[in-house]
BANUFI-402506 format. One record per residue (C-alpha): residue number from 1; residue in one letter; x, y, z. Coordinates in steps of 0.02 Angstrom, whole numbers, padded with zeros to 5 digits, always signed. Layout:
residues N
+-----+------+--------+--------+--------+
:  nr : rest :      x :      y :      z :
+-----+------+--------+--------+--------+
: NUM :    A :      X :      Y :      Z :
...
+-----+------+--------+--------+--------+
***
This chain:
residues 82
+-----+------+--------+--------+--------+
:  nr : rest :      x :      y :      z :
+-----+------+--------+--------+--------+
:   1 :    V : +07500 : +06768 : +06897 :
:   2 :    F : +07604 : +06622 : +06840 :
:   3 :    F : +07761 : +06561 : +06926 :
:   4 :    H : +07889 : +06441 : +06857 :
:   5 :    F : +08002 : +06341 : +06970 :
:   6 :    L : +08160 : +06246 : +06933 :
:   7 :    L : +08130 : +06081 : +07024 :
:   8 :    A : +08272 : +05977 : +06956 :
:   9 :    S : +08383 : +05996 : +07108 :
:  10 :    L : +08239 : +05956 : +07226 :
:  11 :    L : +08187 : +05802 : +07129 :
:  12 :    G : +08363 : +05740 : +07096 :
:  13 :    C : +08334 : +05740 : +06909 :
:  14 :    G : +08501 : +05809 : +06852 :
:  15 :    T : +08476 : +05959 : +06740 :
:  16 :    A : +08294 : +05930 : +06693 :
:  17 :    E : +08180 : +06080 : +06711 :
:  18 :    Y : +07997 : +06068 : +06762 :
:  19 :    N : +07872 : +06209 : +06752 :
:  20 :    I : +07725 : +06225 : +06869 :
:  21 :    S : +07595 : +06357 : +06826 :
:  22 :    M : +07497 : +06431 : +06969 :
:  23 :    L : +07357 : +06558 : +06989 :
:  24 :    M : +07325 : +06653 : +07150 :
:  25 :    W : +07177 : +06770 : +07160 :
:  26 :    N : +07072 : +06850 : +07296 :
:  27 :    P : +06909 : +06922 : +07228 :
:  28 :    H : +06862 : +06964 : +07410 :
:  29 :    W : +06707 : +06915 : +07506 :
:  30 :    E : +06618 : +07078 : +07465 :
:  31 :    C : +06600 : +07018 : +07286 :
:  32 :    F : +06499 : +06868 : +07343 :
:  33 :    I : +06402 : +06948 : +07486 :
:  34 :    H : +06356 : +07114 : +07403 :
:  35 :    N : +06365 : +07047 : +07223 :
:  36 :    A : +06374 : +07224 : +07150 :
:  37 :    D : +06354 : +07226 : +06961 :
:  38 :    G : +06345 : +07036 : +06956 :
:  39 :    C : +06520 : +07018 : +07026 :
:  40 :    K : +06493 : +06838 : +07084 :
:  41 :    K : +06446 : +06775 : +06910 :
:  42 :    Q : +06589 : +06871 : +06831 :
:  43 :    V : +06717 : +06795 : +06950 :
:  44 :    E : +06650 : +06620 : +06924 :
:  45 :    H : +06651 : +06643 : +06735 :
:  46 :    L : +06832 : +06702 : +06739 :
:  47 :    I : +06884 : +06553 : +06847 :
:  48 :    N : +06794 : +06433 : +06730 :
:  49 :    T : +06885 : +06513 : +06584 :
:  50 :    W : +07059 : +06531 : +06660 :
:  51 :    L : +07080 : +06358 : +06737 :
:  52 :    P : +07053 : +06251 : +06582 :
:  53 :    G : +07116 : +06382 : +06459 :
:  54 :    N : +07288 : +06420 : +06530 :
:  55 :    R : +07370 : +06255 : +06577 :
:  56 :    I : +07364 : +06301 : +06761 :
:  57 :    D : +07427 : +06164 : +06877 :
:  58 :    F : +07375 : +06239 : +07045 :
:  59 :    A : +07255 : +06379 : +07087 :
:  60 :    T : +07214 : +06470 : +07247 :
:  61 :    V : +07055 : +06573 : +07248 :
:  62 :    V : +07035 : +06657 : +07416 :
:  63 :    E : +06866 : +06705 : +07487 :
:  64 :    L : +06760 : +06623 : +07353 :
:  65 :    E : +06598 : +06628 : +07451 :
:  66 :    D : +06477 : +06526 : +07344 :
:  67 :    V : +06432 : +06353 : +07410 :
:  68 :    E : +06339 : +06313 : +07248 :
:  69 :    Y : +06487 : +06349 : +07132 :
:  70 :    H : +06557 : +06199 : +07038 :
:  71 :    L : +06734 : +06195 : +06970 :
:  72 :    P : +06769 : +06150 : +06789 :
:  73 :    D : +06793 : +05965 : +06749 :
:  74 :    G : +06961 : +05898 : +06806 :
:  75 :    W : +06975 : +06018 : +06953 :
:  76 :    D : +06943 : +05988 : +07138 :
:  77 :    F : +06950 : +06100 : +07290 :
:  78 :    V : +07012 : +06104 : +07468 :
:  79 :    K : +06913 : +06217 : +07583 :
:  80 :    S : +06999 : +06298 : +07730 :
:  81 :    T : +06940 : +06423 : +07860 :
:  82 :    C : +07059 : +06525 : +07967 :
+-----+------+--------+--------+--------+
***
């Protein structure tokens, strides 16, 4: 899901418009723990395809439970536990 925000008023840039593309996805922990039908590899493949292929600025992938997964080049992560 992509969202576009009008930031001009927040940034004090007159009438300029800025687009920020975001992805938010929760493949759920069951995918990584039970790994039915190779779910883990499918999720990681989709992330590796979507991030560099769609001009996404920010992404949130909730419950990605694979400590060995590496993001595509140019991406970094912040891990948080509630």
